[in-house]
KEKE-3310 file (N, C-alpha, C; in steps of 0.2 Angstrom, whole numbers, plus 5000, padded with zeros to 4 digits):
npx = (4844:4839:4851:4858:4850:4852:4866:4867:4859:4869:4880:4874:4872:4885:4891:4883:4888:4902:4900:4895:4907:4915:4908:4912:4923:4920:4919:4909:4902:4889:4886:4896:4892:4880:4883:4891:4882:4872:4881:4883:4870:4869:4878:4874:4863:4864:4860:4856:4864:4875:4891:4907:4923:4940:4949:4938:4934:4945:4945:4933:4937:4947:4941:4931:4941:4946:4936:4937:4945:4938:4933:4921:4909:4898:4900:4910:4904:4895:4904:4910:4898:4897:4909:4907:4899:4905:4916:4911:4911:4921:4938:4952:4963:4959:4954:4965:4971:4962:4964:4977:4977:4968:4974:4986:4980:4976:4987:4995:4988:4976:4973:4959:4952:4953:4944:4935:4942:4945:4932:4930:4939:4935:4923:4927:4933:4922:4914:4920:4921:4923:4932:4944:4949:4962:4971:4968:4971:4984:4989:4985:4987:5001:5004:4996:5003:5014:5010:5006:5018:5027:5035:5034:5021:5006:4994:4981:4982:4989:4978:4968:4973:4975:4961:4956:4964:4959:4946:4949:4956:4945:4937:4946:4956:4958:4964:4976:4994:5004:5016:5013:5002:5010:5019:5008:5005:5016:5018:5006:5005:5015:5009:5001:5008:5007:5007:4994:4976:4966:4974:4980:4967:4962:4972:4970:4958:4960:4970:4962:4952:4964:4967:4956:4959:4971:4984:4986:4999:5003:4993:4997:5009:5006:4997:5007:5017:5009:5006:5018:5022:5013:5017:5029:5027:5022:5010:4998:4999:4993:4996:4995:4983:4976:4983:4978:4964:4966:4968:4956:4948:4953:4950:4935:4935:4941:4936:4936:4948:4958:4959:4969:4979:4974:4979:4990:4985:4973:4977:4986:4977:4968:4977:4979:4967:4966:4964:4948:4947:4958:4955:4961:4971:4976:4982:4975:4962:4963:4960:4967:4969:4955:4951:4959:4955:4942:4944:4949:4938:4929:4936:4938:4925:4924:4931:4925:4913:4916:4927:4923:4927:4941:4943:4938:4946:4950:4937:4932:4941:4938:4924:4924:4932:4925:4912:4917:4920:4908:4901:4908:4908:4917:4913:4906:4911:4915:4902:4896:4903:4900:4886:4885:4891:4882:4870:4875:4877:4864:4858:4865:4860:4848:4848:4853:4842:4832:4839:4838:4825:4822:4828:4821:4809:4812:4814:4803:4797:4786:4785:4793:4783:4782:4788)
npy = (5738:5732:5727:5739:5744:5735:5736:5748:5747:5739:5747:5757:5750:5745:5757:5761:5752:5755:5768:5764:5758:5769:5775:5766:5771:5783:5798:5797:5787:5780:5781:5773:5761:5760:5760:5748:5739:5739:5736:5723:5717:5718:5711:5699:5695:5698:5708:5703:5709:5714:5713:5707:5709:5704:5715:5722:5713:5712:5725:5726:5716:5722:5734:5728:5721:5731:5736:5728:5733:5745:5757:5757:5744:5739:5742:5733:5721:5719:5719:5707:5699:5702:5697:5683:5682:5686:5678:5666:5669:5675:5673:5660:5668:5679:5673:5669:5682:5686:5676:5679:5691:5691:5682:5687:5699:5692:5687:5699:5711:5722:5720:5721:5718:5706:5696:5699:5697:5683:5678:5681:5674:5660:5660:5661:5648:5639:5642:5642:5636:5619:5615:5625:5621:5614:5624:5633:5626:5625:5637:5643:5635:5636:5649:5649:5638:5646:5656:5647:5641:5651:5659:5671:5674:5679:5674:5674:5675:5662:5654:5657:5653:5639:5636:5640:5632:5620:5619:5621:5609:5600:5603:5603:5594:5582:5585:5589:5585:5570:5575:5588:5586:5580:5590:5599:5591:5589:5603:5605:5596:5600:5610:5605:5605:5618:5632:5637:5633:5635:5635:5622:5614:5619:5614:5599:5598:5601:5591:5580:5583:5582:5568:5561:5563:5559:5547:5529:5527:5540:5542:5532:5537:5548:5543:5536:5545:5553:5544:5541:5554:5555:5544:5548:5559:5568:5560:5567:5578:5593:5593:5579:5577:5583:5577:5563:5567:5570:5559:5553:5562:5559:5545:5546:5552:5544:5531:5514:5513:5515:5504:5494:5499:5499:5488:5495:5506:5505:5499:5509:5519:5514:5513:5526:5528:5523:5512:5508:5502:5506:5515:5520:5526:5544:5550:5546:5552:5566:5582:5583:5570:5566:5574:5569:5556:5559:5562:5551:5541:5545:5542:5528:5524:5528:5518:5506:5508:5510:5502:5487:5474:5474:5478:5469:5461:5468:5471:5467:5472:5484:5486:5482:5493:5504:5501:5500:5514:5518:5521:5530:5546:5561:5571:5567:5565:5577:5584:5576:5579:5594:5591:5585:5596:5606:5599:5598:5612:5616:5608:5613:5627:5624:5619:5630:5638:5631:5630:5645:5647:5639:5646:5658:5654:5650:5662:5668:5674:5675:5661:5664:5665:5655:5659)
npz = (4735:4746:4752:4753:4764:4774:4776:4781:4793:4799:4800:4808:4820:4823:4825:4837:4845:4847:4853:4866:4870:4872:4882:4893:4898:4904:4917:4925:4936:4936:4922:4917:4922:4916:4902:4902:4906:4895:4886:4888:4887:4873:4867:4872:4865:4850:4836:4819:4809:4815:4814:4820:4820:4821:4826:4833:4843:4851:4855:4863:4873:4880:4885:4894:4902:4909:4915:4927:4936:4941:4952:4957:4964:4959:4945:4943:4946:4935:4925:4927:4924:4910:4906:4906:4894:4883:4882:4877:4864:4859:4849:4852:4854:4860:4872:4878:4882:4891:4900:4904:4909:4920:4929:4932:4938:4950:4955:4956:4958:4966:4984:4989:4977:4974:4976:4966:4953:4955:4954:4940:4934:4937:4931:4918:4916:4919:4908:4895:4880:4876:4866:4868:4879:4881:4878:4888:4900:4899:4899:4911:4922:4923:4927:4939:4947:4948:4958:4969:4973:4975:4988:4993:4992:4997:5011:5005:4991:4989:4993:4984:4971:4973:4975:4962:4954:4957:4953:4939:4936:4938:4927:4916:4919:4913:4901:4902:4901:4908:4914:4917:4926:4936:4940:4946:4956:4964:4969:4975:4986:4994:5001:5011:5023:5026:5038:5040:5042:5033:5020:5020:5020:5007:4998:5000:4995:4982:4978:4979:4967:4958:4959:4952:4939:4936:4931:4935:4940:4944:4953:4962:4966:4973:4984:4990:4995:5003:5013:5017:5023:5034:5041:5046:5053:5068:5079:5084:5077:5068:5056:5052:5054:5043:5033:5034:5032:5019:5012:5015:5007:4994:4993:4992:4980:4970:4972:4969:4965:4974:4980:4981:4989:5001:5011:5017:5020:5029:5042:5046:5048:5059:5069:5071:5077:5089:5103:5110:5122:5129:5142:5153:5149:5148:5136:5125:5125:5125:5118:5105:5101:5100:5090:5079:5078:5075:5062:5055:5055:5045:5033:5035:5034:5020:5013:5017:5009:4995:4993:4994:4993:4994:5007:5015:5022:5034:5039:5051:5061:5060:5063:5075:5082:5078:5084:5098:5100:5099:5111:5118:5124:5122:5130:5140:5154:5158:5158:5167:5179:5180:5181:5194:5202:5200:5206:5220:5223:5222:5233:5243:5244:5248:5261:5267:5266:5274:5286:5289:5290:5301:5311:5312:5315:5328:5334:5335:5324:5310:5297:5281:5267:5252:5236)
capx = (4840:4839:4858:4859:4846:4856:4872:4866:4858:4875:4885:4871:4874:4892:4892:4881:4893:4907:4898:4895:4914:4918:4906:4914:4928:4916:4921:4902:4902:4884:4887:4901:4889:4875:4887:4894:4875:4869:4885:4881:4863:4869:4882:4870:4858:4867:4856:4859:4867:4880:4897:4912:4929:4946:4950:4933:4934:4951:4943:4928:4939:4951:4936:4928:4945:4948:4931:4939:4949:4935:4933:4913:4908:4893:4904:4914:4900:4893:4909:4911:4894:4899:4915:4904:4896:4910:4921:4909:4910:4928:4942:4956:4968:4956:4953:4972:4973:4958:4967:4983:4975:4965:4978:4990:4978:4976:4994:4999:4982:4973:4970:4953:4947:4955:4938:4932:4947:4944:4926:4930:4943:4932:4918:4929:4934:4915:4909:4924:4921:4927:4939:4949:4952:4969:4975:4965:4973:4991:4990:4982:4991:5008:5003:4994:5008:5019:5007:5007:5025:5030:5036:5032:5014:5001:4989:4975:4984:4989:4971:4964:4977:4973:4954:4955:4967:4955:4941:4953:4957:4938:4934:4950:4963:4960:4968:4985:4998:5006:5021:5010:5000:5016:5021:5004:5005:5023:5017:5001:5005:5018:5005:4998:5012:5007:5004:4987:4972:4963:4979:4979:4961:4961:4977:4967:4952:4964:4973:4956:4952:4969:4967:4952:4961:4977:4985:4987:5006:5003:4989:5002:5014:5002:4995:5014:5020:5005:5007:5025:5021:5009:5021:5034:5025:5019:5002:4993:5000:4988:4997:4993:4975:4976:4985:4973:4959:4967:4968:4948:4945:4955:4946:4929:4934:4943:4933:4939:4956:4962:4958:4976:4984:4970:4983:4994:4982:4967:4981:4988:4970:4966:4982:4978:4960:4967:4959:4943:4948:4962:4951:4965:4977:4974:4984:4971:4957:4964:4956:4970:4967:4949:4951:4962:4950:4936:4947:4949:4932:4925:4941:4936:4918:4924:4935:4921:4908:4920:4931:4920:4931:4948:4943:4935:4950:4950:4932:4931:4944:4936:4918:4927:4934:4919:4907:4919:4920:4900:4899:4913:4907:4922:4911:4902:4914:4914:4896:4894:4905:4896:4880:4886:4893:4875:4867:4878:4875:4857:4857:4868:4856:4841:4850:4854:4835:4830:4842:4837:4818:4823:4830:4815:4805:4814:4814:4795:4794:4783:4790:4791:4779:4787:4786)
capy = (5742:5728:5727:5746:5745:5731:5739:5755:5745:5736:5753:5760:5745:5746:5764:5760:5748:5760:5772:5760:5756:5775:5777:5763:5776:5790:5799:5796:5778:5779:5781:5768:5755:5759:5758:5740:5733:5739:5732:5715:5715:5720:5705:5694:5695:5703:5709:5698:5715:5716:5709:5709:5707:5703:5721:5724:5708:5714:5732:5724:5712:5726:5738:5725:5719:5737:5738:5724:5738:5750:5758:5754:5737:5738:5741:5727:5714:5719:5717:5699:5695:5703:5692:5677:5681:5687:5672:5661:5671:5676:5667:5658:5673:5684:5670:5669:5688:5686:5673:5681:5698:5689:5678:5692:5703:5688:5686:5706:5715:5725:5714:5722:5716:5698:5691:5699:5694:5676:5675:5681:5668:5654:5660:5658:5641:5635:5644:5642:5630:5613:5614:5628:5617:5613:5630:5637:5623:5626:5645:5645:5630:5638:5655:5646:5636:5650:5659:5643:5640:5658:5659:5678:5676:5679:5668:5676:5672:5654:5652:5658:5650:5633:5634:5640:5626:5613:5621:5619:5602:5597:5605:5602:5590:5576:5587:5590:5579:5567:5580:5594:5583:5579:5596:5601:5586:5592:5610:5606:5592:5604:5615:5601:5607:5625:5633:5640:5628:5636:5632:5615:5612:5620:5608:5593:5598:5602:5585:5576:5585:5579:5561:5559:5563:5557:5539:5524:5528:5546:5541:5529:5542:5553:5540:5534:5551:5556:5539:5542:5559:5552:5539:5551:5565:5567:5557:5572:5585:5596:5591:5573:5576:5585:5570:5558:5569:5571:5552:5552:5564:5555:5539:5548:5555:5539:5525:5507:5514:5515:5497:5491:5503:5498:5484:5499:5512:5504:5498:5516:5523:5511:5514:5532:5529:5520:5507:5509:5499:5510:5520:5522:5531:5550:5553:5543:5554:5573:5585:5582:5564:5566:5577:5564:5551:5561:5562:5544:5537:5546:5538:5521:5523:5528:5512:5501:5509:5510:5496:5483:5468:5475:5481:5464:5457:5472:5474:5465:5476:5492:5487:5483:5499:5509:5499:5502:5521:5523:5522:5534:5552:5564:5576:5565:5565:5584:5585:5573:5584:5599:5590:5584:5603:5609:5596:5600:5618:5617:5605:5619:5632:5622:5618:5637:5641:5627:5634:5652:5646:5637:5651:5663:5650:5650:5670:5669:5678:5670:5660:5667:5661:5654:5664)
capz = (4739:4752:4753:4756:4771:4779:4777:4785:4799:4802:4802:4814:4825:4825:4829:4843:4849:4848:4857:4872:4872:4874:4888:4899:4901:4906:4922:4930:4937:4934:4916:4915:4924:4911:4896:4903:4906:4889:4880:4891:4883:4866:4865:4874:4859:4845:4830:4814:4806:4820:4812:4825:4817:4826:4829:4837:4849:4855:4859:4868:4878:4882:4888:4900:4907:4912:4921:4933:4940:4942:4959:4959:4965:4954:4938:4943:4945:4928:4919:4927:4920:4903:4903:4905:4889:4878:4882:4872:4858:4855:4848:4857:4855:4865:4878:4881:4884:4897:4905:4906:4913:4926:4932:4933:4943:4955:4958:4959:4958:4972:4988:4989:4972:4971:4975:4960:4948:4956:4951:4933:4931:4938:4926:4911:4917:4919:4903:4890:4875:4877:4861:4871:4885:4881:4878:4894:4906:4898:4901:4918:4927:4923:4932:4946:4950:4951:4963:4974:4975:4977:4994:4995:4990:5003:5012:5000:4985:4989:4994:4977:4966:4975:4974:4956:4951:4959:4947:4932:4937:4938:4920:4910:4921:4909:4894:4904:4901:4914:4917:4920:4932:4940:4943:4950:4963:4968:4971:4980:4991:5000:5004:5016:5029:5027:5045:5039:5041:5026:5015:5020:5017:5000:4996:5001:4990:4974:4977:4976:4960:4954:4959:4948:4931:4937:4930:4941:4942:4947:4959:4967:4969:4978:4990:4993:4998:5009:5019:5020:5028:5040:5045:5049:5058:5075:5079:5086:5074:5064:5048:5052:5053:5036:5028:5034:5028:5011:5011:5014:5001:4988:4992:4990:4973:4966:4973:4969:4961:4980:4984:4981:4993:5007:5016:5020:5023:5035:5048:5050:5052:5064:5074:5073:5080:5096:5106:5115:5129:5134:5146:5158:5145:5146:5130:5121:5126:5124:5112:5098:5100:5097:5083:5074:5077:5069:5054:5052:5053:5038:5028:5035:5030:5012:5011:5016:5004:4989:4991:5000:4993:4996:5013:5020:5028:5039:5041:5058:5066:5059:5066:5083:5083:5079:5090:5104:5102:5099:5117:5121:5123:5125:5134:5146:5159:5159:5159:5174:5185:5181:5185:5201:5205:5201:5212:5227:5224:5224:5240:5249:5244:5251:5268:5269:5267:5280:5292:5291:5293:5309:5315:5311:5319:5335:5335:5335:5318:5304:5291:5275:5261:5246:5230)
cpx = (4840:4847:4860:4857:4849:4862:4871:4864:4865:4880:4880:4872:4880:4894:4890:4886:4899:4906:4898:4902:4917:4915:4908:4920:4925:4918:4916:4903:4895:4883:4890:4896:4883:4877:4888:4888:4872:4874:4884:4875:4864:4873:4879:4865:4859:4862:4860:4864:4873:4887:4903:4918:4935:4947:4945:4932:4939:4949:4938:4931:4943:4946:4933:4933:4947:4943:4932:4942:4945:4933:4926:4912:4902:4895:4908:4910:4897:4897:4910:4905:4895:4903:4912:4901:4901:4915:4919:4908:4916:4933:4948:4961:4965:4955:4960:4974:4969:4961:4973:4982:4973:4970:4983:4987:4977:4983:4997:4994:4981:4971:4963:4948:4950:4949:4935:4936:4945:4937:4926:4934:4939:4926:4921:4931:4928:4913:4913:4922:4925:4933:4944:4952:4960:4974:4975:4971:4982:4993:4990:4986:4999:5008:5000:4999:5012:5016:5008:5014:5029:5030:5035:5025:5011:4997:4984:4976:4985:4982:4967:4967:4975:4966:4953:4958:4963:4949:4944:4953:4950:4936:4939:4956:4963:4964:4975:4988:5001:5011:5018:5006:5004:5018:5015:5004:5011:5021:5012:5002:5010:5015:5001:5002:5012:5004:4997:4982:4969:4967:4979:4972:4960:4966:4974:4963:4955:4968:4967:4954:4957:4967:4962:4953:4968:4979:4986:4994:5007:4999:4993:5006:5011:5001:5002:5018:5015:5005:5013:5026:5018:5014:5027:5033:5022:5012:4998:4995:4994:4989:4995:4986:4973:4978:4981:4966:4959:4966:4958:4946:4948:4951:4938:4929:4936:4940:4938:4947:4961:4963:4965:4981:4980:4976:4988:4991:4977:4972:4983:4982:4968:4970:4981:4971:4961:4962:4954:4943:4953:4960:4955:4971:4974:4975:4980:4964:4957:4960:4960:4969:4960:4948:4954:4958:4944:4939:4947:4943:4929:4929:4939:4929:4918:4927:4929:4915:4911:4924:4929:4924:4938:4948:4940:4940:4951:4943:4930:4935:4941:4928:4919:4928:4928:4914:4911:4919:4912:4899:4904:4910:4912:4920:4906:4905:4914:4908:4894:4897:4902:4889:4880:4887:4886:4870:4869:4877:4868:4856:4860:4863:4850:4842:4851:4847:4832:4833:4839:4829:4818:4824:4825:4810:4806:4814:4807:4792:4791:4788:4787:4787:4783:4784:4782)
cpy = (5738:5727:5734:5747:5741:5733:5745:5753:5742:5742:5756:5756:5746:5754:5764:5757:5752:5766:5771:5760:5763:5776:5773:5766:5782:5791:5798:5789:5776:5778:5774:5761:5754:5756:5749:5736:5734:5735:5724:5713:5714:5714:5699:5691:5699:5703:5705:5703:5716:5710:5711:5705:5706:5710:5722:5719:5710:5721:5731:5721:5717:5731:5734:5722:5725:5739:5733:5728:5744:5751:5757:5746:5736:5737:5734:5721:5714:5718:5710:5696:5697:5699:5686:5676:5681:5680:5666:5663:5674:5671:5666:5664:5678:5681:5669:5676:5689:5682:5676:5688:5696:5686:5683:5697:5698:5689:5693:5711:5717:5719:5715:5719:5709:5694:5693:5696:5685:5674:5675:5675:5661:5655:5658:5650:5636:5636:5643:5636:5625:5613:5619:5626:5617:5619:5633:5633:5624:5632:5646:5641:5633:5644:5654:5643:5641:5654:5654:5642:5646:5659:5667:5679:5675:5674:5669:5673:5666:5652:5652:5654:5642:5631:5635:5634:5620:5614:5619:5612:5598:5598:5601:5598:5585:5578:5588:5583:5577:5572:5586:5592:5582:5584:5600:5597:5588:5598:5609:5602:5596:5608:5611:5603:5614:5626:5635:5635:5628:5635:5625:5612:5613:5616:5602:5593:5598:5594:5580:5577:5581:5571:5558:5558:5560:5548:5535:5525:5534:5546:5537:5532:5546:5549:5538:5540:5554:5550:5540:5547:5558:5547:5542:5557:5562:5564:5561:5578:5588:5593:5584:5572:5578:5580:5565:5561:5569:5564:5550:5555:5561:5549:5541:5549:5548:5531:5519:5508:5514:5508:5494:5494:5503:5494:5490:5505:5511:5503:5505:5519:5520:5512:5521:5534:5527:5515:5510:5507:5502:5516:5524:5527:5537:5553:5551:5548:5563:5575:5584:5576:5562:5568:5573:5558:5552:5561:5556:5540:5539:5542:5531:5519:5523:5522:5507:5502:5509:5505:5490:5475:5468:5476:5474:5461:5462:5474:5472:5470:5483:5493:5486:5489:5504:5507:5501:5510:5524:5525:5526:5542:5557:5569:5573:5565:5572:5586:5583:5578:5590:5598:5589:5591:5606:5606:5598:5607:5620:5614:5610:5624:5630:5621:5625:5639:5638:5630:5640:5651:5643:5642:5657:5660:5650:5656:5671:5672:5672:5668:5663:5663:5660:5658:5661)
cpz = (4747:4756:4756:4763:4775:4780:4781:4792:4803:4804:4809:4821:4828:4828:4835:4848:4851:4854:4865:4875:4875:4881:4894:4901:4904:4914:4928:4930:4935:4926:4914:4917:4918:4905:4896:4903:4898:4884:4883:4887:4876:4864:4867:4869:4854:4839:4824:4809:4809:4817:4817:4822:4823:4830:4835:4843:4854:4859:4864:4874:4882:4887:4895:4904:4912:4917:4928:4938:4942:4949:4961:4959:4959:4946:4938:4941:4938:4924:4920:4923:4913:4900:4902:4897:4883:4877:4877:4865:4853:4853:4853:4858:4861:4873:4881:4885:4891:4902:4908:4911:4920:4931:4935:4939:4950:4959:4960:4959:4965:4977:4988:4983:4970:4972:4967:4953:4949:4952:4943:4930:4932:4933:4919:4911:4916:4912:4896:4886:4877:4872:4863:4877:4886:4882:4886:4900:4905:4901:4908:4923:4928:4928:4938:4950:4953:4958:4970:4977:4977:4985:4997:4994:4996:5004:5006:4993:4984:4988:4988:4972:4968:4973:4966:4952:4952:4954:4940:4931:4935:4931:4915:4912:4916:4903:4896:4904:4907:4918:4920:4926:4937:4944:4948:4957:4966:4972:4976:4986:4996:5003:5009:5023:5030:5035:5045:5038:5035:5021:5014:5017:5009:4995:4995:4995:4982:4974:4975:4970:4955:4953:4954:4942:4932:4934:4936:4943:4946:4954:4965:4971:4974:4984:4994:4997:5003:5014:5021:5025:5035:5044:5050:5053:5064:5075:5080:5082:5070:5057:5047:5051:5046:5031:5028:5031:5021:5009:5010:5008:4994:4987:4990:4982:4968:4966:4974:4968:4968:4983:4986:4986:5001:5012:5021:5023:5030:5041:5051:5051:5058:5070:5076:5078:5087:5097:5112:5121:5133:5138:5150:5156:5143:5140:5124:5120:5126:5118:5106:5097:5097:5091:5077:5073:5072:5062:5050:5050:5047:5033:5029:5032:5023:5010:5011:5010:4997:4988:4995:4999:4995:5004:5018:5023:5035:5042:5049:5063:5065:5063:5074:5085:5084:5083:5097:5105:5101:5105:5121:5119:5126:5130:5141:5152:5162:5162:5166:5180:5185:5183:5191:5205:5205:5206:5219:5228:5226:5231:5245:5250:5249:5259:5270:5270:5274:5287:5294:5293:5300:5313:5316:5316:5328:5337:5337:5328:5313:5300:5285:5270:5256:5241:5225)
residu = (VAL:PHE:LYS:LYS:ILE:MET:SER:SER:LYS:GLY:GLN:ALA:THR:LEU:ALA:SER:LEU:ASN:SER:LEU:LEU:GLU:LYS:THR:SER:ASN:TRP:ASP:LYS:ASP:GLU:ARG:TYR:MET:ALA:THR:ASN:ASP:LEU:CYS:ALA:LEU:LEU:SER:ASN:PRO:PRO:PRO:THR:LEU:LYS:ILE:ASP:ASP:TYR:MET:GLU:GLN:LYS:ILE:CYS:THR:ALA:ILE:LEU:LYS:GLN:LEU:ASP:ASP:GLN:SER:ASN:ASP:VAL:GLN:SER:VAL:ALA:VAL:LYS:CYS:LEU:ALA:ILE:ILE:ILE:LYS:LYS:VAL:LYS:ILE:ALA:GLN:ILE:GLY:GLU:ILE:CYS:LYS:LYS:LEU:SER:SER:LEU:ILE:LEU:ASP:GLY:LYS:ASP:ALA:LEU:ARG:ASP:ILE:TYR:SER:ILE:GLY:LEU:LYS:THR:LEU:ILE:ALA:ASP:VAL:PRO:ASP:SER:MET:GLY:PRO:SER:VAL:ILE:GLU:MET:LEU:SER:THR:ARG:LEU:LEU:GLY:GLY:ILE:LEU:ASN:THR:ALA:SER:SER:GLU:GLU:VAL:LYS:ARG:GLU:CYS:LEU:ASP:ILE:THR:ALA:ASP:LEU:LEU:ARG:ARG:PHE:GLY:HIS:LEU:ALA:ASN:GLU:GLN:ARG:GLN:GLY:GLU:ILE:LEU:SER:ALA:VAL:ILE:LYS:GLN:LEU:GLN:HIS:ASP:LYS:PRO:VAL:ILE:ARG:LYS:LYS:ALA:ALA:HIS:CYS:LEU:GLY:SER:LEU:ALA:VAL:VAL:SER:SER:ASP:ALA:LEU:LEU:HIS:SER:MET:VAL:HIS:THR:LEU:LEU:GLY:GLN:ILE:GLU:SER:SER:SER:ALA:THR:SER:ALA:SER:THR:ARG:THR:LEU:ILE:GLN:THR:ILE:GLY:THR:VAL:SER:ARG:THR:VAL:GLY:PHE:ARG:LEU:GLY:LYS:HIS:LEU:PRO:ARG:ILE:VAL:PRO:LEU:PHE:LEU:GLN:HIS:CYS:GLY:SER:PRO:SER:SER:SER:GLN:ASP:GLU:SER:GLN:TYR:ASN:ASP:ALA:SER:ASN:GLU:LEU:ARG:GLU:SER:CYS:PHE:PRO:GLY:LEU:GLU:SER:PHE:VAL:ALA:ARG:CYS:PRO:ARG:GLU:VAL:ALA:PRO:PHE:LEU:GLN:SER:ILE:VAL:GLN:VAL:ALA:VAL:GLY:PHE:VAL:ALA:TYR:ASP:PRO:ASN:PHE:ALA:GLY:ASP:GLU:ASP:GLU:VAL:ASP:GLY:ASP:GLU:LYS:GLU:ASP:GLU:GLY:GLU:GLU:MET:GLU:VAL:GLU:GLU:GLN:GLU:ASP:ASP:GLU:ALA:GLU:ASP:GLY:ARG:PRO:GLU:ARG:LEU:PRO:ARG)
# end
């Protein structure tokens, strides 16, 4: 009797689950929202009698992924929430399908919904079990690299691919083999020359995440390439500032591992800082030079904090340059001119008032009282 009762309860729960899946395709957006929300609640705390087989897993994943294309923002949001729950319960085959679907939507889906797709994929990367890490990084890295390297990809696609790749490396980067890490390095480092600042910034953050999990050989290759590009580029170009910022980002993530590269890095940074004593050289004090200098000092600070022994031979030069520029205010000269101009204007107005008062006194008219 007990078995019959439990069986009937299980069938009733399964029927309720099928009913919710059907309602997720209803023409009424409110009905779709409620069905997806109820499905999310059911999967979040399933009753003991609910047994989900492989076929039902696939059916649930298909229904939720379909909701990511829904015209209603509310339905999309609850679908992403539901996705975060089911990825902890389904098998690797369904995780693979979710990865393929979301990555395809990011590359080729609707522009207006790309943020939703990105949130879904970041949710998967953050919540998927560790045991599925090797499969996830293998599937996603291939597709994301395609979006990064494709010259036809829009700025938004490249930005999302770089952002997601950084998240992927932070979670599962240590599970990627050295060949795959090398492919990521080659693809991402090219984006440091992109004409859009946001792409260069995302690429720098991505390289910082990669540096943490890379081998010493790959880290050496990364730093060698970055320094070579700095040495060959224009001193005040935007790409130079990005390259210097990237070195600083790598330093903050890998710490002492960058120490053996400091004999080449520190003199290069000090060179781009310039000399605080060259006050007569106007080229040292334009906006581009000031921005480049602002990029160098955080890197020097990181070297001193994380590689104190290796940076010791350069410490005196770093302190000398830092102290020299402490007294330098790039806005001081302009402010002084403005203050002088305001003072002269005030003096001119006072003289005009005094002359007018003198004229009125000569005419026999009473002086005007101050307001």
